[in-house]
N, C-alpha and C positions, 0 to 999 in steps of 0.2 A: 355399385357400391363399393368395393374395398377401395378404386380409384378415388370415391368421395371421401372414405374414412381417411387415405392417404392424404388427402388433398388438409384435410380439417387437421388433422395431426401437423399437417405441414405449414398449418397460417398459426398455432400453438405457440410453434418452434418460431414463428417470425413475431410472435408476441413479446414471447420470455425472449431473445435478442432485446425487445424494444425495450420490456423492463430495466433490463442488467444498462443497456443503455442512456436511457432518461436519470435512472437513477445515479450514475457514474457523475452526469452533466450538470444534474441536481445540487451534491455533493464537492464536485470537484473540478471546479474548471481550468485548476495549472494541469489534474491528470485528461482532464477530457480534451482540452488543445493535447496535450501529445498523444495522443492514440492517436487521435484523427488525423497524426504526424505521423505514423505506422503505414505499410499498406495493405490495399483495402481489407484484404484479408484474413489480417490478423485483428481488426480492429474491436469484429465479435467481443473472440475467446476474451480479451484484454479486457472487455466492458464486460465477463464475463465474472472472471476472478473479482475484480473490485467491485460488482454490483454482494457477492458473496460475501465478501470482508467488509464489506459497511452493512449491510444485514446485519451481522455479527455483533459485530461494533453499535450499535444504533441500539439492540439489547442489553448493553452494560453499561452503557452513559448514559446513555436518554430514557429508560422506559423504570423511572424509579419511583411510580406508584405501581407497581405490574410484579409477579412474581417472577425476578434475572434470573434466577438461577435456572428453573425449571424451564420458562421457554428459553436458555439458550440450552438445555438438554435433547429440550423438544426438535430444537434446532440440528443440534450433531445428528441426532437419532432419525428425520429426514434426510436431511445428508446425504449420510448413507445408503442410507436404502431408496435412494432419487438414484444413487450411482450405481448399486444393486439393476433396482429394475431397471434404468436408462429412462427415469422419467420420473420429474414431479411436477403435483399439480401449483404447487409454486412456481409460478416463473422463472424468478431466482431462481433457483436451486435445480431451474430443469436447462436450461442456461445454461450453469455450474456444471452439471452431472454430463454434458457433452462436450465440454471440455478436459476434463478431470477424463471423461473414455477414450475418447479420441485421441490425448497430448499420450494420454497415460501416466499421469501426474499422480504422483505416490502416495496413497492415503495419507502412511507418515507422516506429510508435508499437513495436510490438512486437517488429522491431528490434534499437532505441534501449534498450527493456528490458533485453534480451538481449546486448548488449553490459556496457553496467553489468555485467551478472554475470559476464560473461566478465571485468572489469579485477578483479572479487573474488580472481581465482584467481591472480594472483599479486600477491608481498607488497610493498607500497609504500606510501608517502608520497604524499600527492596533493599537487599544485601549485594554487594559483588554476584557472586551466582545467583539467586533467583533475578536479578538486572540482566545477567545474561541470557540468561533460560526466557525472558519476558520476551527481549531483541528477538531471538534465535527466531521465536514461535507468531511475534505480532508481526514481526517485518523480515526479517530474513528469508522465511518460508514462501511467505510471499510473491519475494523476489526470484526466488526458487519456481514456481508455479508460471510465472509467466516467462520465466527463460525457456521453459520443457516448450512454449507454444513459438518462443524465438528461434529455436534453434530448429521444430520441425521432425523430433525421433532420431536426430544425433548426437546419439550417447558422447559420444569421444570428445563432438562443441557444446554439448553442455557442462561436461568436468572441467572442458578447457574452461568455461564462463562463468564456474557456480561460486567460486570468492569473489571474483570482484561482484555479479551479483545482489550475492549477498549482502558486502562491504556500500555499497550502493542504499538499500532495502535500510540496514541502517544506521546511517546515515541521514536519508530525510525522517527517519525514525524519532530518531535525538533530535532535530531540526523542531520536530513537532511538537516534541517534549518541551522546548526554549520554549517554544512562541508561546503553547499554551499554558506555561508552569506555574502560574498561580490559579489558572480557573481549574486543574486539576488540585492543586491543593486546595485551593477554600473553594471548592462546589464539592467533590468527588472524592477529599480530603485521600491525594495519590502525594505520592515524593516512590518518579524513581528510581534518580539521580542517587545513588550510593557515598554513603560517608559523608552528604548534605543535609544543612539544619534548616532547610528553609524560612523557616521565620527570622533566620540571618542570612538571607543569600549573599556570598561576596561578587565581590567585582574578580576575587581571584579564582573561584566555586569557577564563574563562570566561566574563568580563561582555560582552567582546565578542560570541562564540557566540551567547549571551542576547539579547544587543539585536536582532541580526539575524532571529533566528528571532519576535521581540515584534515585532518589524515587518509578517513573515507572515504572523499571524497575524494581525494588522488588518486587513492587506490582503484577506487571506481570509474576513473575516468577513464583508464588506463585498460577494464574491461570494454567500457562503451567504445573506443577506437576498433576495438576487435570484434563489434557483437556484427552480424551479416547483415546485409544494405536495405535487408525488408525492411528491421526493426530500429536501423542507428539513430535516422532520424531524429526520429519520438521520442525517443529514452534517450536521446541530447538532451532534444527541449525540456524533460521532463527535472533533468537535470542541470540546464542551468536555471530555472524558476528555483526551485528549491536552494543553488548556489544562489540566489543573490539575498532570498528569504536570511540564509546565514548571515552573510556578508551584513544586511541590513540590524539583524538582532547585536551581530557584534560590534557596533557601530553603537551601543546603548546602554548606561551603565545598569547593571544587573539591578537596581532597585525601578527603572521604568520597566526592564522586563517583569517582573514582580506587578505592576502595579495596570498593563495596560498589553493588548494581544498586539502585537505586531509583525504586521500584515502586507502583501505588495499589492498596490489599488491591479485593477483588471486591465486599467489603460493601461500602467508600465505593463503589465504579463502580454500583451499583446508584440508593444517594442519589443522589449526579450525575443519576445519571437521572431519578430522579421530581423535583428541581429543574427539569433542561436543560426536558422534558414542561412544567412550571406555563412556566415561562418563554416559552416557546413559545405555549402558549393567552394569554394574555399579551398577546403581543407586543412581547417586550424582549427580542428575541436582540441 
């Protein structure tokens, strides 16, 4: 009987991991392909982190006809209860709590992330201080969660790579802001970039933001080169995708960014995958 119960729990854990993986695949082609090029044992933990992040993001971005603040608080409560119990009936939370407990991901990182999601519940224009707070919680701590997995408990390696991981998360998020600037402003009444009036978004505004992102990409690449081999290829591939999107956005005027969503086609993503793998093999990152 005990053996039967064990196998039932094992099957639920498989279901949980599958839900997180399919959530990632449904929402992000770029991250899905990047995760595929991680070593096999790292894929499920990173899917689990992405699945949790996506769950919270959907509440604040999509559930407009429902009590979003109540639902986000319920997610927060359920998340920390799952971590304490070591199980959740929510498959995405169940796979996430396993990763948190296995890799000793600090609860403060999760709290900072959820705090940023709470900030999205209110219509607001960001100051430099709240902008930095939002970037820390929504992106940089997610990079640190992944870094806990990549360094597998090696505290020294984690601290050595902490700053580049934060820079990469920040660069990714700011590229997302530029890509989605029109939808965020028009549909969600969000203005993330401080001291920028999006009703008169100019090319000079855009260039200033791009200079900041370019610097973060440069610092992040230095860290990617130092990552363990088990994850370096997958992280580099995600970097390549976002850098391509960033450069594509950089070629169009601010007016176009405010009128349409710039994207990289799936076909081009696959070409970038091949090109980045060649560069990786030739050690020309």
